TORKOL-4160 file (C-alpha; in steps of 0.2 Angstrom, whole numbers, padded with zeros to 4 digits, m for minus):
480
<pt num="1" X="0049" Y="0038" Z="0188"/>
<pt num="2" X="0037" Y="0029" Z="0176"/>
<pt num="3" X="0044" Y="0022" Z="0159"/>
<pt num="4" X="0034" Y="0035" Z="0150"/>
<pt num="5" X="0042" Y="0049" Z="0160"/>
<pt num="6" X="0060" Y="0042" Z="0158"/>
<pt num="7" X="0058" Y="0039" Z="0140"/>
<pt num="8" X="0051" Y="0057" Z="0136"/>
<pt num="9" X="0065" Y="0065" Z="0147"/>
<pt num="10" X="0079" Y="0055" Z="0139"/>
<pt num="11" X="0073" Y="0057" Z="0121"/>
<pt num="12" X="0070" Y="0076" Z="0124"/>
<pt num="13" X="0088" Y="0077" Z="0129"/>
<pt num="14" X="0093" Y="0068" Z="0112"/>
<pt num="15" X="0081" Y="0077" Z="0101"/>
<pt num="16" X="0075" Y="0092" Z="0110"/>
<pt num="17" X="0059" Y="0094" Z="0120"/>
<pt num="18" X="0050" Y="0103" Z="0105"/>
<pt num="19" X="0052" Y="0087" Z="0095"/>
<pt num="20" X="0044" Y="0075" Z="0107"/>
<pt num="21" X="0025" Y="0074" Z="0108"/>
<pt num="22" X="0020" Y="0066" Z="0124"/>
<pt num="23" X="0003" Y="0073" Z="0129"/>
<pt num="24" X="m0011" Y="0060" Z="0128"/>
<pt num="25" X="m0023" Y="0071" Z="0118"/>
<pt num="26" X="m0009" Y="0077" Z="0106"/>
<pt num="27" X="m0004" Y="0059" Z="0103"/>
<pt num="28" X="m0022" Y="0055" Z="0100"/>
<pt num="29" X="m0023" Y="0069" Z="0087"/>
<pt num="30" X="m0007" Y="0064" Z="0079"/>
<pt num="31" X="m0012" Y="0045" Z="0079"/>
<pt num="32" X="m0011" Y="0037" Z="0062"/>
<pt num="33" X="m0027" Y="0040" Z="0053"/>
<pt num="34" X="m0029" Y="0023" Z="0045"/>
<pt num="35" X="m0028" Y="0013" Z="0062"/>
<pt num="36" X="m0046" Y="0008" Z="0068"/>
<pt num="37" X="m0055" Y="0022" Z="0059"/>
<pt num="38" X="m0072" Y="0014" Z="0061"/>
<pt num="39" X="m0070" Y="0012" Z="0080"/>
<pt num="40" X="m0063" Y="0030" Z="0081"/>
<pt num="41" X="m0080" Y="0036" Z="0075"/>
<pt num="42" X="m0088" Y="0030" Z="0091"/>
<pt num="43" X="m0074" Y="0037" Z="0103"/>
<pt num="44" X="m0064" Y="0021" Z="0103"/>
<pt num="45" X="m0050" Y="0022" Z="0116"/>
<pt num="46" X="m0036" Y="0010" Z="0111"/>
<pt num="47" X="m0030" Y="m0003" Z="0123"/>
<pt num="48" X="m0012" Y="0003" Z="0120"/>
<pt num="49" X="m0005" Y="0020" Z="0116"/>
<pt num="50" X="0013" Y="0025" Z="0112"/>
<pt num="51" X="0024" Y="0032" Z="0126"/>
<pt num="52" X="0028" Y="0047" Z="0114"/>
<pt num="53" X="0030" Y="0052" Z="0096"/>
<pt num="54" X="0048" Y="0057" Z="0092"/>
<pt num="55" X="0050" Y="0069" Z="0077"/>
<pt num="56" X="0066" Y="0067" Z="0068"/>
<pt num="57" X="0074" Y="0078" Z="0055"/>
<pt num="58" X="0090" Y="0069" Z="0050"/>
<pt num="59" X="0097" Y="0051" Z="0048"/>
<pt num="60" X="0108" Y="0055" Z="0063"/>
<pt num="61" X="0093" Y="0059" Z="0074"/>
<pt num="62" X="0085" Y="0043" Z="0068"/>
<pt num="63" X="0101" Y="0033" Z="0073"/>
<pt num="64" X="0102" Y="0041" Z="0090"/>
<pt num="65" X="0084" Y="0037" Z="0094"/>
<pt num="66" X="0085" Y="0019" Z="0088"/>
<pt num="67" X="0101" Y="0016" Z="0098"/>
<pt num="68" X="0092" Y="0023" Z="0114"/>
<pt num="69" X="0077" Y="0012" Z="0111"/>
<pt num="70" X="0088" Y="m0003" Z="0107"/>
<pt num="71" X="0098" Y="m0001" Z="0123"/>
<pt num="72" X="0083" Y="0002" Z="0134"/>
<pt num="73" X="0071" Y="m0011" Z="0126"/>
<pt num="74" X="0059" Y="0002" Z="0119"/>
<pt num="75" X="0049" Y="m0004" Z="0104"/>
<pt num="76" X="0048" Y="0007" Z="0089"/>
<pt num="77" X="0035" Y="0010" Z="0075"/>
<pt num="78" X="0042" Y="0020" Z="0060"/>
<pt num="79" X="0029" Y="0032" Z="0052"/>
<pt num="80" X="0029" Y="0046" Z="0039"/>
<pt num="81" X="0013" Y="0048" Z="0029"/>
<pt num="82" X="0003" Y="0037" Z="0041"/>
<pt num="83" X="m0009" Y="0030" Z="0028"/>
<pt num="84" X="m0006" Y="0012" Z="0032"/>
<pt num="85" X="m0021" Y="0001" Z="0030"/>
<pt num="86" X="m0015" Y="m0016" Z="0037"/>
<pt num="87" X="m0012" Y="m0011" Z="0055"/>
<pt num="88" X="0007" Y="m0009" Z="0052"/>
<pt num="89" X="0005" Y="0007" Z="0064"/>
<pt num="90" X="m0005" Y="m0002" Z="0077"/>
<pt num="91" X="0003" Y="m0001" Z="0095"/>
<pt num="92" X="0001" Y="m0017" Z="0103"/>
<pt num="93" X="0010" Y="m0015" Z="0120"/>
<pt num="94" X="0014" Y="m0001" Z="0133"/>
<pt num="95" X="0033" Y="0001" Z="0129"/>
<pt num="96" X="0032" Y="0008" Z="0111"/>
<pt num="97" X="0036" Y="0025" Z="0103"/>
<pt num="98" X="0033" Y="0031" Z="0086"/>
<pt num="99" X="0048" Y="0038" Z="0076"/>
<pt num="100" X="0040" Y="0051" Z="0065"/>
<pt num="101" X="0050" Y="0054" Z="0049"/>
<pt num="102" X="0038" Y="0067" Z="0042"/>
<pt num="103" X="0050" Y="0082" Z="0045"/>
<pt num="104" X="0063" Y="0073" Z="0034"/>
<pt num="105" X="0054" Y="0080" Z="0019"/>
<pt num="106" X="0068" Y="0086" Z="0008"/>
<pt num="107" X="0070" Y="0082" Z="m0010"/>
<pt num="108" X="0089" Y="0080" Z="m0010"/>
<pt num="109" X="0091" Y="0080" Z="m0029"/>
<pt num="110" X="0082" Y="0079" Z="m0046"/>
<pt num="111" X="0094" Y="0072" Z="m0058"/>
<pt num="112" X="0087" Y="0072" Z="m0076"/>
<pt num="113" X="0103" Y="0067" Z="m0084"/>
<pt num="114" X="0103" Y="0050" Z="m0075"/>
<pt num="115" X="0084" Y="0050" Z="m0073"/>
<pt num="116" X="0083" Y="0048" Z="m0054"/>
<pt num="117" X="0077" Y="0058" Z="m0040"/>
<pt num="118" X="0083" Y="0057" Z="m0022"/>
<pt num="119" X="0072" Y="0061" Z="m0007"/>
<pt num="120" X="0071" Y="0059" Z="0011"/>
<pt num="121" X="0059" Y="0047" Z="0019"/>
<pt num="122" X="0046" Y="0060" Z="0023"/>
<pt num="123" X="0045" Y="0068" Z="0007"/>
<pt num="124" X="0027" Y="0068" Z="0001"/>
<pt num="125" X="0026" Y="0060" Z="m0016"/>
<pt num="126" X="0013" Y="0073" Z="m0022"/>
<pt num="127" X="0025" Y="0086" Z="m0020"/>
<pt num="128" X="0039" Y="0077" Z="m0029"/>
<pt num="129" X="0027" Y="0073" Z="m0043"/>
<pt num="130" X="0021" Y="0091" Z="m0045"/>
<pt num="131" X="0039" Y="0097" Z="m0046"/>
<pt num="132" X="0043" Y="0083" Z="m0059"/>
<pt num="133" X="0028" Y="0087" Z="m0069"/>
<pt num="134" X="0033" Y="0105" Z="m0071"/>
<pt num="135" X="0049" Y="0099" Z="m0078"/>
<pt num="136" X="0041" Y="0086" Z="m0090"/>
<pt num="137" X="0044" Y="0071" Z="m0079"/>
<pt num="138" X="0035" Y="0059" Z="m0068"/>
<pt num="139" X="0038" Y="0046" Z="m0054"/>
<pt num="140" X="0027" Y="0034" Z="m0063"/>
<pt num="141" X="0021" Y="0029" Z="m0045"/>
<pt num="142" X="0003" Y="0034" Z="m0041"/>
<pt num="143" X="m0005" Y="0024" Z="m0027"/>
<pt num="144" X="m0023" Y="0029" Z="m0022"/>
<pt num="145" X="m0015" Y="0036" Z="m0006"/>
<pt num="146" X="m0005" Y="0048" Z="m0016"/>
<pt num="147" X="m0011" Y="0064" Z="m0007"/>
<pt num="148" X="m0006" Y="0056" Z="0009"/>
<pt num="149" X="0009" Y="0046" Z="0005"/>
<pt num="150" X="0027" Y="0049" Z="0008"/>
<pt num="151" X="0043" Y="0040" Z="0001"/>
<pt num="152" X="0048" Y="0030" Z="0016"/>
<pt num="153" X="0031" Y="0022" Z="0018"/>
<pt num="154" X="0029" Y="0017" Z="0000"/>
<pt num="155" X="0046" Y="0008" Z="0001"/>
<pt num="156" X="0043" Y="0000" Z="0017"/>
<pt num="157" X="0026" Y="m0008" Z="0012"/>
<pt num="158" X="0032" Y="m0013" Z="m0006"/>
<pt num="159" X="0019" Y="m0001" Z="m0013"/>
<pt num="160" X="0013" Y="m0001" Z="m0031"/>
<pt num="161" X="0004" Y="0013" Z="m0040"/>
<pt num="162" X="m0011" Y="0015" Z="m0052"/>
<pt num="163" X="0000" Y="0015" Z="m0067"/>
<pt num="164" X="0011" Y="0000" Z="m0062"/>
<pt num="165" X="0007" Y="m0010" Z="m0077"/>
<pt num="166" X="0018" Y="0001" Z="m0087"/>
<pt num="167" X="0030" Y="0009" Z="m0074"/>
<pt num="168" X="0031" Y="m0005" Z="m0061"/>
<pt num="169" X="0030" Y="m0006" Z="m0043"/>
<pt num="170" X="0041" Y="0003" Z="m0030"/>
<pt num="171" X="0053" Y="m0012" Z="m0031"/>
<pt num="172" X="0056" Y="m0008" Z="m0049"/>
<pt num="173" X="0059" Y="0010" Z="m0046"/>
<pt num="174" X="0071" Y="0010" Z="m0031"/>
<pt num="175" X="0089" Y="0012" Z="m0036"/>
<pt num="176" X="0097" Y="0014" Z="m0019"/>
<pt num="177" X="0093" Y="0019" Z="m0002"/>
<pt num="178" X="0099" Y="0024" Z="0015"/>
<pt num="179" X="0093" Y="0016" Z="0032"/>
<pt num="180" X="0096" Y="0015" Z="0050"/>
<pt num="181" X="0098" Y="m0002" Z="0059"/>
<pt num="182" X="0090" Y="m0005" Z="0076"/>
<pt num="183" X="0107" Y="m0003" Z="0084"/>
<pt num="184" X="0108" Y="0014" Z="0076"/>
<pt num="185" X="0121" Y="0010" Z="0063"/>
<pt num="186" X="0117" Y="0019" Z="0046"/>
<pt num="187" X="0119" Y="0009" Z="0030"/>
<pt num="188" X="0117" Y="0013" Z="0012"/>
<pt num="189" X="0115" Y="0004" Z="m0004"/>
<pt num="190" X="0122" Y="0015" Z="m0018"/>
<pt num="191" X="0110" Y="0019" Z="m0033"/>
<pt num="192" X="0116" Y="0010" Z="m0048"/>
<pt num="193" X="0107" Y="0005" Z="m0064"/>
<pt num="194" X="0109" Y="m0014" Z="m0060"/>
<pt num="195" X="0120" Y="m0024" Z="m0049"/>
<pt num="196" X="0126" Y="m0042" Z="m0048"/>
<pt num="197" X="0137" Y="m0041" Z="m0032"/>
<pt num="198" X="0128" Y="m0054" Z="m0022"/>
<pt num="199" X="0110" Y="m0054" Z="m0016"/>
<pt num="200" X="0101" Y="m0037" Z="m0019"/>
<pt num="201" X="0102" Y="m0029" Z="m0002"/>
<pt num="202" X="0089" Y="m0016" Z="m0006"/>
<pt num="203" X="0076" Y="m0029" Z="m0002"/>
<pt num="204" X="0080" Y="m0029" Z="0016"/>
<pt num="205" X="0072" Y="m0012" Z="0017"/>
<pt num="206" X="0059" Y="m0014" Z="0003"/>
<pt num="207" X="0044" Y="m0022" Z="0010"/>
<pt num="208" X="0051" Y="m0022" Z="0028"/>
<pt num="209" X="0036" Y="m0014" Z="0035"/>
<pt num="210" X="0047" Y="m0005" Z="0049"/>
<pt num="211" X="0051" Y="m0022" Z="0056"/>
<pt num="212" X="0069" Y="m0022" Z="0051"/>
<pt num="213" X="0076" Y="m0005" Z="0047"/>
<pt num="214" X="0071" Y="0013" Z="0047"/>
<pt num="215" X="0072" Y="0020" Z="0029"/>
<pt num="216" X="0079" Y="0037" Z="0029"/>
<pt num="217" X="0083" Y="0041" Z="0011"/>
<pt num="218" X="0078" Y="0034" Z="m0006"/>
<pt num="219" X="0084" Y="0036" Z="m0024"/>
<pt num="220" X="0071" Y="0031" Z="m0037"/>
<pt num="221" X="0069" Y="0031" Z="m0056"/>
<pt num="222" X="0060" Y="0045" Z="m0065"/>
<pt num="223" X="0052" Y="0045" Z="m0082"/>
<pt num="224" X="0048" Y="0057" Z="m0096"/>
<pt num="225" X="0030" Y="0062" Z="m0095"/>
<pt num="226" X="0018" Y="0063" Z="m0110"/>
<pt num="227" X="0001" Y="0067" Z="m0103"/>
<pt num="228" X="m0005" Y="0074" Z="m0120"/>
<pt num="229" X="m0002" Y="0058" Z="m0129"/>
<pt num="230" X="m0011" Y="0046" Z="m0118"/>
<pt num="231" X="m0023" Y="0034" Z="m0127"/>
<pt num="232" X="m0039" Y="0029" Z="m0117"/>
<pt num="233" X="m0053" Y="0016" Z="m0120"/>
<pt num="234" X="m0068" Y="0010" Z="m0110"/>
<pt num="235" X="m0078" Y="m0006" Z="m0113"/>
<pt num="236" X="m0093" Y="m0016" Z="m0107"/>
<pt num="237" X="m0089" Y="m0034" Z="m0107"/>
<pt num="238" X="m0100" Y="m0050" Z="m0105"/>
<pt num="239" X="m0094" Y="m0054" Z="m0088"/>
<pt num="240" X="m0079" Y="m0053" Z="m0076"/>
<pt num="241" X="m0072" Y="m0070" Z="m0082"/>
<pt num="242" X="m0072" Y="m0064" Z="m0100"/>
<pt num="243" X="m0064" Y="m0048" Z="m0095"/>
<pt num="244" X="m0050" Y="m0057" Z="m0086"/>
<pt num="245" X="m0047" Y="m0067" Z="m0102"/>
<pt num="246" X="m0046" Y="m0050" Z="m0112"/>
<pt num="247" X="m0034" Y="m0043" Z="m0100"/>
<pt num="248" X="m0023" Y="m0059" Z="m0101"/>
<pt num="249" X="m0023" Y="m0057" Z="m0120"/>
<pt num="250" X="m0017" Y="m0039" Z="m0119"/>
<pt num="251" X="m0003" Y="m0043" Z="m0107"/>
<pt num="252" X="0003" Y="m0060" Z="m0114"/>
<pt num="253" X="0005" Y="m0053" Z="m0131"/>
<pt num="254" X="0017" Y="m0040" Z="m0124"/>
<pt num="255" X="0007" Y="m0024" Z="m0124"/>
<pt num="256" X="0011" Y="m0011" Z="m0111"/>
<pt num="257" X="m0005" Y="m0002" Z="m0105"/>
<pt num="258" X="m0001" Y="0010" Z="m0090"/>
<pt num="259" X="m0018" Y="0007" Z="m0082"/>
<pt num="260" X="m0028" Y="m0009" Z="m0084"/>
<pt num="261" X="m0045" Y="m0009" Z="m0074"/>
<pt num="262" X="m0058" Y="m0022" Z="m0074"/>
<pt num="263" X="m0073" Y="m0020" Z="m0062"/>
<pt num="264" X="m0087" Y="m0032" Z="m0059"/>
<pt num="265" X="m0105" Y="m0026" Z="m0058"/>
<pt num="266" X="m0105" Y="m0026" Z="m0039"/>
<pt num="267" X="m0090" Y="m0015" Z="m0038"/>
<pt num="268" X="m0096" Y="m0003" Z="m0052"/>
<pt num="269" X="m0113" Y="m0001" Z="m0044"/>
<pt num="270" X="m0107" Y="0002" Z="m0026"/>
<pt num="271" X="m0091" Y="0012" Z="m0029"/>
<pt num="272" X="m0089" Y="0018" Z="m0047"/>
<pt num="273" X="m0106" Y="0024" Z="m0052"/>
<pt num="274" X="m0102" Y="0031" Z="m0070"/>
<pt num="275" X="m0107" Y="0015" Z="m0080"/>
<pt num="276" X="m0123" Y="0006" Z="m0080"/>
<pt num="277" X="m0121" Y="m0013" Z="m0082"/>
<pt num="278" X="m0134" Y="m0027" Z="m0084"/>
<pt num="279" X="m0134" Y="m0044" Z="m0076"/>
<pt num="280" X="m0116" Y="m0050" Z="m0075"/>
<pt num="281" X="m0108" Y="m0037" Z="m0086"/>
<pt num="282" X="m0091" Y="m0030" Z="m0081"/>
<pt num="283" X="m0083" Y="m0013" Z="m0085"/>
<pt num="284" X="m0065" Y="m0012" Z="m0091"/>
<pt num="285" X="m0054" Y="0001" Z="m0097"/>
<pt num="286" X="m0036" Y="0004" Z="m0103"/>
<pt num="287" X="m0024" Y="0018" Z="m0104"/>
<pt num="288" X="m0007" Y="0019" Z="m0114"/>
<pt num="289" X="0007" Y="0031" Z="m0111"/>
<pt num="290" X="0023" Y="0035" Z="m0119"/>
<pt num="291" X="0032" Y="0045" Z="m0133"/>
<pt num="292" X="0023" Y="0048" Z="m0149"/>
<pt num="293" X="0019" Y="0033" Z="m0159"/>
<pt num="294" X="0018" Y="0021" Z="m0144"/>
<pt num="295" X="0001" Y="0026" Z="m0136"/>
<pt num="296" X="m0009" Y="0025" Z="m0153"/>
<pt num="297" X="m0001" Y="0009" Z="m0159"/>
<pt num="298" X="m0003" Y="m0001" Z="m0142"/>
<pt num="299" X="m0020" Y="0007" Z="m0140"/>
<pt num="300" X="m0027" Y="0001" Z="m0157"/>
<pt num="301" X="m0020" Y="m0016" Z="m0153"/>
<pt num="302" X="m0029" Y="m0017" Z="m0136"/>
<pt num="303" X="m0045" Y="m0011" Z="m0144"/>
<pt num="304" X="m0044" Y="m0025" Z="m0157"/>
<pt num="305" X="m0041" Y="m0038" Z="m0143"/>
<pt num="306" X="m0056" Y="m0031" Z="m0132"/>
<pt num="307" X="m0068" Y="m0032" Z="m0147"/>
<pt num="308" X="m0062" Y="m0049" Z="m0151"/>
<pt num="309" X="m0068" Y="m0054" Z="m0134"/>
<pt num="310" X="m0085" Y="m0047" Z="m0138"/>
<pt num="311" X="m0083" Y="m0031" Z="m0128"/>
<pt num="312" X="m0093" Y="m0015" Z="m0132"/>
<pt num="313" X="m0083" Y="0001" Z="m0134"/>
<pt num="314" X="m0091" Y="0015" Z="m0124"/>
<pt num="315" X="m0078" Y="0029" Z="m0127"/>
<pt num="316" X="m0068" Y="0038" Z="m0114"/>
<pt num="317" X="m0080" Y="0047" Z="m0103"/>
<pt num="318" X="m0080" Y="0034" Z="m0089"/>
<pt num="319" X="m0061" Y="0033" Z="m0090"/>
<pt num="320" X="m0060" Y="0052" Z="m0087"/>
<pt num="321" X="m0072" Y="0050" Z="m0072"/>
<pt num="322" X="m0060" Y="0038" Z="m0065"/>
<pt num="323" X="m0046" Y="0050" Z="m0067"/>
<pt num="324" X="m0056" Y="0064" Z="m0058"/>
<pt num="325" X="m0061" Y="0053" Z="m0043"/>
<pt num="326" X="m0047" Y="0040" Z="m0041"/>
<pt num="327" X="m0040" Y="0048" Z="m0025"/>
<pt num="328" X="m0055" Y="0055" Z="m0018"/>
<pt num="329" X="m0056" Y="0043" Z="m0004"/>
<pt num="330" X="m0041" Y="0053" Z="0004"/>
<pt num="331" X="m0052" Y="0068" Z="0006"/>
<pt num="332" X="m0063" Y="0059" Z="0019"/>
<pt num="333" X="m0052" Y="0046" Z="0028"/>
<pt num="334" X="m0051" Y="0050" Z="0046"/>
<pt num="335" X="m0062" Y="0065" Z="0045"/>
<pt num="336" X="m0078" Y="0069" Z="0054"/>
<pt num="337" X="m0088" Y="0067" Z="0038"/>
<pt num="338" X="m0082" Y="0048" Z="0037"/>
<pt num="339" X="m0086" Y="0046" Z="0056"/>
<pt num="340" X="m0104" Y="0053" Z="0054"/>
<pt num="341" X="m0107" Y="0040" Z="0040"/>
<pt num="342" X="m0101" Y="0026" Z="0051"/>
<pt num="343" X="m0112" Y="0031" Z="0065"/>
<pt num="344" X="m0127" Y="0033" Z="0053"/>
<pt num="345" X="m0125" Y="0016" Z="0044"/>
<pt num="346" X="m0114" Y="0005" Z="0055"/>
<pt num="347" X="m0106" Y="m0001" Z="0039"/>
<pt num="348" X="m0088" Y="m0001" Z="0036"/>
<pt num="349" X="m0081" Y="m0002" Z="0018"/>
<pt num="350" X="m0063" Y="m0009" Z="0015"/>
<pt num="351" X="m0053" Y="m0018" Z="0002"/>
<pt num="352" X="m0041" Y="m0033" Z="0001"/>
<pt num="353" X="m0029" Y="m0036" Z="m0013"/>
<pt num="354" X="m0023" Y="m0053" Z="m0018"/>
<pt num="355" X="m0013" Y="m0060" Z="m0033"/>
<pt num="356" X="m0012" Y="m0075" Z="m0043"/>
<pt num="357" X="m0008" Y="m0082" Z="m0060"/>
<pt num="358" X="m0020" Y="m0082" Z="m0075"/>
<pt num="359" X="m0025" Y="m0100" Z="m0072"/>
<pt num="360" X="m0030" Y="m0098" Z="m0054"/>
<pt num="361" X="m0036" Y="m0080" Z="m0052"/>
<pt num="362" X="m0054" Y="m0084" Z="m0058"/>
<pt num="363" X="m0056" Y="m0098" Z="m0046"/>
<pt num="364" X="m0051" Y="m0088" Z="m0031"/>
<pt num="365" X="m0063" Y="m0074" Z="m0036"/>
<pt num="366" X="m0077" Y="m0086" Z="m0038"/>
<pt num="367" X="m0074" Y="m0096" Z="m0022"/>
<pt num="368" X="m0073" Y="m0080" Z="m0012"/>
<pt num="369" X="m0089" Y="m0073" Z="m0020"/>
<pt num="370" X="m0098" Y="m0090" Z="m0017"/>
<pt num="371" X="m0093" Y="m0095" Z="0000"/>
<pt num="372" X="m0090" Y="m0079" Z="0010"/>
<pt num="373" X="m0108" Y="m0072" Z="0011"/>
<pt num="374" X="m0113" Y="m0089" Z="0019"/>
<pt num="375" X="m0099" Y="m0088" Z="0031"/>
<pt num="376" X="m0102" Y="m0070" Z="0036"/>
<pt num="377" X="m0120" Y="m0064" Z="0039"/>
<pt num="378" X="m0113" Y="m0046" Z="0042"/>
<pt num="379" X="m0107" Y="m0045" Z="0024"/>
<pt num="380" X="m0118" Y="m0033" Z="0015"/>
<pt num="381" X="m0107" Y="m0031" Z="m0001"/>
<pt num="382" X="m0093" Y="m0040" Z="m0009"/>
<pt num="383" X="m0086" Y="m0036" Z="m0026"/>
<pt num="384" X="m0070" Y="m0035" Z="m0035"/>
<pt num="385" X="m0059" Y="m0027" Z="m0048"/>
<pt num="386" X="m0042" Y="m0031" Z="m0057"/>
<pt num="387" X="m0030" Y="m0016" Z="m0056"/>
<pt num="388" X="m0012" Y="m0022" Z="m0058"/>
<pt num="389" X="m0008" Y="m0035" Z="m0072"/>
<pt num="390" X="0008" Y="m0044" Z="m0078"/>
<pt num="391" X="0013" Y="m0056" Z="m0091"/>
<pt num="392" X="0010" Y="m0071" Z="m0080"/>
<pt num="393" X="m0005" Y="m0065" Z="m0069"/>
<pt num="394" X="m0015" Y="m0052" Z="m0061"/>
<pt num="395" X="m0022" Y="m0046" Z="m0045"/>
<pt num="396" X="m0039" Y="m0045" Z="m0038"/>
<pt num="397" X="m0044" Y="m0031" Z="m0027"/>
<pt num="398" X="m0059" Y="m0037" Z="m0016"/>
<pt num="399" X="m0070" Y="m0023" Z="m0011"/>
<pt num="400" X="m0082" Y="m0027" Z="0004"/>
<pt num="401" X="m0094" Y="m0019" Z="0016"/>
<pt num="402" X="m0097" Y="m0026" Z="0034"/>
<pt num="403" X="m0111" Y="m0022" Z="0045"/>
<pt num="404" X="m0103" Y="m0018" Z="0062"/>
<pt num="405" X="m0115" Y="m0016" Z="0076"/>
<pt num="406" X="m0102" Y="m0017" Z="0090"/>
<pt num="407" X="m0088" Y="m0004" Z="0088"/>
<pt num="408" X="m0077" Y="m0012" Z="0101"/>
<pt num="409" X="m0076" Y="m0029" Z="0092"/>
<pt num="410" X="m0077" Y="m0022" Z="0074"/>
<pt num="411" X="m0058" Y="m0025" Z="0071"/>
<pt num="412" X="m0060" Y="m0043" Z="0076"/>
<pt num="413" X="m0074" Y="m0045" Z="0063"/>
<pt num="414" X="m0063" Y="m0037" Z="0050"/>
<pt num="415" X="m0048" Y="m0048" Z="0055"/>
<pt num="416" X="m0059" Y="m0064" Z="0053"/>
<pt num="417" X="m0065" Y="m0058" Z="0036"/>
<pt num="418" X="m0048" Y="m0054" Z="0030"/>
<pt num="419" X="m0041" Y="m0071" Z="0036"/>
<pt num="420" X="m0055" Y="m0080" Z="0027"/>
<pt num="421" X="m0050" Y="m0072" Z="0010"/>
<pt num="422" X="m0032" Y="m0077" Z="0014"/>
<pt num="423" X="m0037" Y="m0094" Z="0018"/>
<pt num="424" X="m0046" Y="m0096" Z="0001"/>
<pt num="425" X="m0031" Y="m0088" Z="m0008"/>
<pt num="426" X="m0018" Y="m0100" Z="0000"/>
<pt num="427" X="m0027" Y="m0115" Z="m0007"/>
<pt num="428" X="m0020" Y="m0111" Z="m0024"/>
<pt num="429" X="m0001" Y="m0113" Z="m0026"/>
<pt num="430" X="0002" Y="m0098" Z="m0037"/>
<pt num="431" X="m0007" Y="m0086" Z="m0026"/>
<pt num="432" X="m0001" Y="m0073" Z="m0013"/>
<pt num="433" X="m0012" Y="m0066" Z="0001"/>
<pt num="434" X="m0006" Y="m0048" Z="m0002"/>
<pt num="435" X="m0001" Y="m0039" Z="m0018"/>
<pt num="436" X="0005" Y="m0022" Z="m0011"/>
<pt num="437" X="m0002" Y="m0017" Z="0006"/>
<pt num="438" X="0010" Y="m0027" Z="0016"/>
<pt num="439" X="0005" Y="m0040" Z="0029"/>
<pt num="440" X="0005" Y="m0028" Z="0044"/>
<pt num="441" X="m0003" Y="m0035" Z="0059"/>
<pt num="442" X="m0019" Y="m0039" Z="0050"/>
<pt num="443" X="m0013" Y="m0053" Z="0038"/>
<pt num="444" X="0003" Y="m0058" Z="0048"/>
<pt num="445" X="m0006" Y="m0074" Z="0055"/>
<pt num="446" X="m0005" Y="m0082" Z="0037"/>
<pt num="447" X="0013" Y="m0077" Z="0033"/>
<pt num="448" X="0021" Y="m0094" Z="0039"/>
<pt num="449" X="0009" Y="m0103" Z="0027"/>
<pt num="450" X="0012" Y="m0091" Z="0013"/>
<pt num="451" X="0031" Y="m0092" Z="0014"/>
<pt num="452" X="0032" Y="m0111" Z="0018"/>
<pt num="453" X="0049" Y="m0117" Z="0021"/>
<pt num="454" X="0057" Y="m0100" Z="0016"/>
<pt num="455" X="0049" Y="m0093" Z="0032"/>
<pt num="456" X="0064" Y="m0099" Z="0041"/>
<pt num="457" X="0075" Y="m0086" Z="0031"/>
<pt num="458" X="0064" Y="m0072" Z="0036"/>
<pt num="459" X="0066" Y="m0077" Z="0054"/>
<pt num="460" X="0084" Y="m0078" Z="0053"/>
<pt num="461" X="0085" Y="m0061" Z="0045"/>
<pt num="462" X="0075" Y="m0053" Z="0058"/>
<pt num="463" X="0085" Y="m0061" Z="0072"/>
<pt num="464" X="0101" Y="m0055" Z="0064"/>
<pt num="465" X="0096" Y="m0037" Z="0060"/>
<pt num="466" X="0085" Y="m0035" Z="0075"/>
<pt num="467" X="0089" Y="m0047" Z="0089"/>
<pt num="468" X="0080" Y="m0038" Z="0103"/>
<pt num="469" X="0064" Y="m0037" Z="0092"/>
<pt num="470" X="0062" Y="m0018" Z="0095"/>
<pt num="471" X="0056" Y="m0014" Z="0077"/>
<pt num="472" X="0037" Y="m0015" Z="0075"/>
<pt num="473" X="0035" Y="m0032" Z="0085"/>
<pt num="474" X="0020" Y="m0042" Z="0078"/>
<pt num="475" X="0023" Y="m0036" Z="0060"/>
<pt num="476" X="0031" Y="m0048" Z="0047"/>
<pt num="477" X="0035" Y="m0061" Z="0061"/>
<pt num="478" X="0019" Y="m0066" Z="0071"/>
<pt num="479" X="0021" Y="m0065" Z="0090"/>
<pt num="480" X="0021" Y="m0081" Z="0099"/>
């Protein structure tokens, strides 16, 4: 009996045959949409495929499945919404299964007294947000993948959302969680407002990328929602560097916009489309949320700061356009429409987000824009925007397009390009190679350099929690 047959038979006995997907075509259809999307347009056949997909409906089923895999040296990739963009969900050997937590989609409790919601890992955040909005509340967490994303994946990748400058990233929202260890043991971290009982064990799960635990249930904060009080303002500013300085002024003075966006001309021209810019001009906009009195007061102050940097106020039309189109990419990812475009153009568009302090972010942006076109003749577009800002620094989202004439090696070209941006970023001691997508298998080659001497702690944690390395091997810890 082959390993595939034995695994399918054994897991069928544990979970029921109806919860095991093992047919090759059915697995292909269920394959995570963000893995090698360009190559799929050309009927790419992956080098490795999962033995099966095990659909789980409870923490107990997760526990049993993990224990079986741990006992039998079967590798596990956890998935729920499956919109990963950094190859967290890439199968790299022939003894791997997916544990699919999408059926664990229950909203356990919405607690407006204590301002939290508890949900299972597969609960779609779009559904949670809709229910909360109807009650006058919000998650405050809105990644671009919102129509596709589920709670477990957001926590596992240390996600952030488009309104993070006000509400914070997922690490600021998670109060408590439940997870299953590779040996099947279920652990929980109780949801409390704050704790000082030793190291914060939530963070074993937050950002673990499926390489340490399988997250089964999460409790996160919720917020009162004031959509009718939102302040918005759009501006054209002299150049990207001046825009960064304006954003720094806003953040360093203590104002709390919910959305801060600054686009260079290349990004606007290729991806935005609603603002006409000249020469090196940039487009920036802000929104402010909160109860009555706060949006207007913060908005007026932000407006003054923007004007003091020479910005031209252009109203809210372009901001409204962003709100209408901000998640539109989710409509085409992994669809035939996208595949047709790939086949017609042989061009792949993608993004990469890094982060640094205010002093160094401009140098990283400038060096990438100056040197990468010389290093990569396949590069047909490179721009960037700021989208998540803090008191002490900001991110830059590099947006790029690569001409990919050979679908079979397209991912190798993308890996080289991503690594080149990471190489530039790590020259600067305040910078990180990844702001919120996680390292996956795409950026993991730089994690030793990123973490430096503290990488030893990550290896110790992995060895202690997952000594057999069954959890998403090749993710977080590079393979030897």
